[in-house]
C-alpha positions as CSV (number, residue, x, y, z in Angstrom):
1,M,-77.9,26.8,-79.5
2,I,-79.8,29.4,-81.5
3,T,-76.6,31.2,-82.4
4,L,-75.1,27.9,-83.8
5,V,-78.2,27.2,-85.8
6,L,-78.1,30.7,-87.2
7,I,-74.4,30.4,-88.1
8,I,-75.0,27.1,-89.9
9,A,-78.0,28.6,-91.8
10,V,-75.9,31.6,-92.9
11,I,-73.0,29.3,-94.0
12,A,-75.4,27.1,-95.9
13,A,-77.0,30.1,-97.7
14,L,-73.7,31.5,-98.7
15,V,-72.4,28.2,-99.9
16,G,-75.6,27.7,-101.9
17,A,-75.2,31.2,-103.5
18,D,-71.6,30.4,-104.4
19,Q,-72.6,27.1,-106.0
20,A,-75.5,28.7,-107.9
21,I,-73.2,31.3,-109.3
22,K,-70.7,28.7,-110.4
23,L,-73.4,26.6,-112.1
24,W,-74.4,29.8,-114.0
25,A,-70.8,30.4,-114.9
26,I,-70.4,26.9,-116.2
27,A,-73.6,27.2,-118.3
28,N,-73.0,30.7,-119.6
29,L,-69.3,31.5,-119.6
30,Q,-67.5,28.2,-120.3
31,G,-66.2,28.2,-123.9
32,Q,-67.3,31.8,-124.4
33,P,-65.2,35.0,-124.8
34,E,-64.8,37.2,-121.7
35,R,-67.4,39.9,-121.3
36,S,-67.6,43.2,-119.5
37,F,-69.3,43.2,-116.1
38,L,-71.0,46.2,-114.4
39,P,-69.0,48.9,-116.2
40,I,-69.0,52.3,-114.4
41,G,-69.6,54.8,-117.3
42,S,-66.6,54.4,-119.5
43,L,-64.6,52.6,-116.8
44,D,-64.3,48.9,-117.8
45,W,-63.1,47.6,-114.4
46,M,-64.3,44.0,-114.3
47,H,-64.8,41.2,-116.8
48,L,-66.5,37.8,-116.5
49,R,-64.1,35.1,-117.7
50,Y,-64.5,31.4,-117.1
51,L,-61.4,29.7,-115.6
52,E,-60.9,26.4,-113.7
53,N,-58.4,26.9,-110.9
54,S,-56.6,23.9,-109.4
55,G,-55.2,26.0,-106.5
56,A,-56.6,27.9,-103.5
57,A,-58.0,31.4,-103.4
58,F,-56.4,33.5,-106.2
59,S,-54.5,30.4,-107.5
60,I,-52.4,29.8,-104.4
61,L,-50.9,26.3,-104.1
62,S,-52.1,25.3,-107.6
63,G,-52.2,21.6,-108.2
64,N,-52.2,20.5,-104.5
65,R,-55.7,19.1,-104.3
66,G,-55.2,16.8,-101.3
67,L,-53.2,19.3,-99.3
68,L,-55.8,22.1,-100.0
69,I,-58.7,19.9,-98.9
70,V,-56.9,18.9,-95.6
71,L,-55.9,22.5,-94.9
72,S,-59.4,23.7,-95.6
73,V,-60.8,21.2,-93.1
74,I,-58.2,22.0,-90.4
75,A,-58.8,25.8,-90.9
76,M,-62.6,25.4,-90.5
77,L,-62.3,23.2,-87.4
78,V,-59.9,25.6,-85.8
79,G,-62.1,28.5,-86.7
80,M,-65.2,26.8,-85.2
81,Y,-63.3,25.9,-82.0
82,V,-62.1,29.5,-81.6
83,L,-65.6,30.8,-82.2
84,H,-67.0,28.4,-79.6
85,R,-64.4,29.4,-77.0
86,K,-64.1,33.1,-77.7
87,G,-67.2,34.1,-79.6
88,R,-69.0,35.6,-76.6
89,E,-66.0,37.7,-75.6
90,Y,-65.1,38.8,-79.2
91,R,-68.3,39.3,-81.1
92,W,-66.5,40.2,-84.4
93,L,-65.4,36.6,-84.6
94,Y,-68.9,35.6,-85.6
95,P,-69.0,37.3,-89.0
96,A,-65.3,36.6,-89.6
97,I,-65.4,32.9,-89.0
98,T,-68.8,32.5,-90.8
99,L,-67.5,34.1,-94.0
100,I,-64.2,32.2,-94.0
101,A,-66.0,28.9,-93.4
102,A,-68.6,29.6,-96.1
103,G,-65.9,30.5,-98.6
104,G,-63.8,27.6,-97.7
105,I,-66.6,25.1,-98.0
106,G,-67.7,26.5,-101.3
107,N,-64.3,26.0,-102.9
108,M,-63.7,22.7,-101.1
109,Y,-66.9,21.4,-102.7
110,D,-65.4,22.1,-106.1
111,R,-62.2,20.4,-105.3
112,I,-64.0,17.2,-104.2
113,F,-66.8,17.1,-106.8
114,R,-65.3,18.9,-109.8
115,G,-62.1,17.0,-110.3
116,G,-60.0,19.2,-108.0
117,K,-60.7,22.4,-109.9
118,V,-62.4,25.5,-108.6
119,V,-64.6,27.5,-110.9
120,D,-63.5,31.2,-111.1
121,Y,-65.1,33.9,-113.2
122,F,-64.3,37.4,-111.9
123,D,-61.4,39.1,-113.8
124,F,-60.3,42.4,-112.3
125,Q,-59.2,44.8,-115.1
126,L,-57.7,47.8,-113.3
127,H,-54.7,45.9,-112.2
128,R,-53.2,42.5,-113.2
129,F,-54.9,40.2,-110.8
130,A,-55.9,36.5,-110.4
131,V,-59.3,35.4,-111.6
132,F,-61.5,34.7,-108.5
133,N,-65.0,33.9,-107.4
134,F,-67.7,34.6,-104.8
135,A,-66.2,32.2,-102.3
136,D,-62.8,33.9,-102.6
137,I,-64.5,37.2,-101.8
138,L,-66.1,35.7,-98.7
139,V,-62.7,34.4,-97.4
140,T,-61.0,37.7,-98.1
141,V,-63.7,39.8,-96.3
142,G,-63.7,37.3,-93.4
143,V,-59.9,37.5,-93.1
144,A,-60.1,41.3,-93.3
145,I,-62.6,41.4,-90.4
146,L,-60.4,39.0,-88.4
147,I,-57.3,41.2,-88.9
148,I,-59.2,44.4,-88.0
149,G,-60.7,42.8,-84.9
150,I,-57.3,41.6,-83.7
151,L,-55.6,44.9,-84.3
152,F,-58.3,47.2,-82.9
153,F,-61.3,45.6,-81.1
154,D,-59.2,42.9,-79.4
155,Q,-57.2,45.6,-77.6
156,E,-60.4,47.4,-76.5
157,A,-61.9,44.2,-75.2
158,K,-58.7,43.4,-73.2
159,A,-58.8,46.9,-71.6
160,A,-62.4,46.6,-70.8
161,K,-61.9,43.2,-69.2
162,K,-59.0,44.5,-67.0
163,A,-61.2,47.4,-65.9
164,K,-64.0,45.1,-65.0
165,Q,-61.8,42.7,-63.1
166,A,-60.1,45.5,-61.1
167,K,-61.2,45.6,-57.5
168,R,-61.8,48.8,-55.6
169,V,-59.6,49.1,-52.4
170,P,-61.8,49.4,-49.3
171,Y,-61.8,52.8,-47.7
172,A,-60.5,51.5,-44.4
173,H,-57.5,49.9,-46.1
174,T,-56.9,53.1,-48.1
175,A,-57.1,55.3,-45.0
176,A,-54.7,53.0,-43.1
177,A,-52.2,53.1,-45.9
178,L,-52.4,56.8,-46.1
179,S,-52.0,57.1,-42.4
180,E,-48.9,55.0,-42.4
181,A,-47.5,57.2,-45.2
182,G,-48.1,60.2,-43.0
183,E,-50.7,61.7,-45.3
184,L,-53.6,61.4,-42.9
185,P,-53.8,61.8,-39.1
186,E,-54.6,58.7,-37.1
187,A,-58.1,58.4,-35.8
188,G,-57.0,58.9,-32.2
189,M,-55.5,62.3,-33.0
190,L,-58.8,63.7,-34.1
191,P,-60.8,65.4,-31.3
192,D,-64.3,64.3,-30.8
193,A,-67.0,66.8,-31.5
194,E,-68.3,66.5,-27.9
195,T,-65.0,67.5,-26.4
196,L,-64.5,70.7,-28.4
197,P,-64.8,73.8,-26.4
198,V,-67.9,75.9,-26.8
199,L,-66.5,79.4,-27.5
200,H,-69.8,81.1,-27.0
201,D,-70.3,79.9,-23.4
202,A,-66.7,80.7,-22.5
203,D,-67.2,84.3,-23.7
204,E,-70.4,84.6,-21.5
205,E,-68.5,83.4,-18.4
206,T,-65.8,86.0,-19.0
207,D,-68.3,88.7,-19.3
208,H,-70.0,87.7,-16.0
209,A,-66.7,87.6,-14.1
210,G,-65.8,91.0,-15.3
211,A,-69.1,92.4,-14.1
């Protein structure tokens, strides 16, 4: 229960941050020329440019408002179901699904309440790239965590689970199997310690007889 409340709180905080940035972009970037953003020395790597996107992240499926809303809802429901069923087993699902859900809700809010258009403002300059927003970044990072988890941590979890479920073969069964294979003598073939000859006493009797 605590985990669910924490996830909801994080999603709400991220969606709130996304909407706050979009409101700032509407007030300060709409109708204005693009501007440089956080240049690194002489490297002008990012611009702020207001753009209304009718598609999904990075302008995918542009113009399909209804389809995008339905797909967003389905994706979030599936993500929450997977998190509920597999979250304890695969801990990396928590940050992945949380980020994807927050980004999806942030952009879905725009599609519902802003006429089907999502507010974008980040314009990457080093390579020709789509204009995007904070919600797109959340979805991208969440998907990256999901892919890394499936490719690497999922395999480790499966190996650990197999090792945990493996049962040790009892010693008696192991000994019997080895005995049948001829690798160990049967118990009846082993002399008891009490029946072993005492060499020291035998030597003394021989000495007395000789005397």
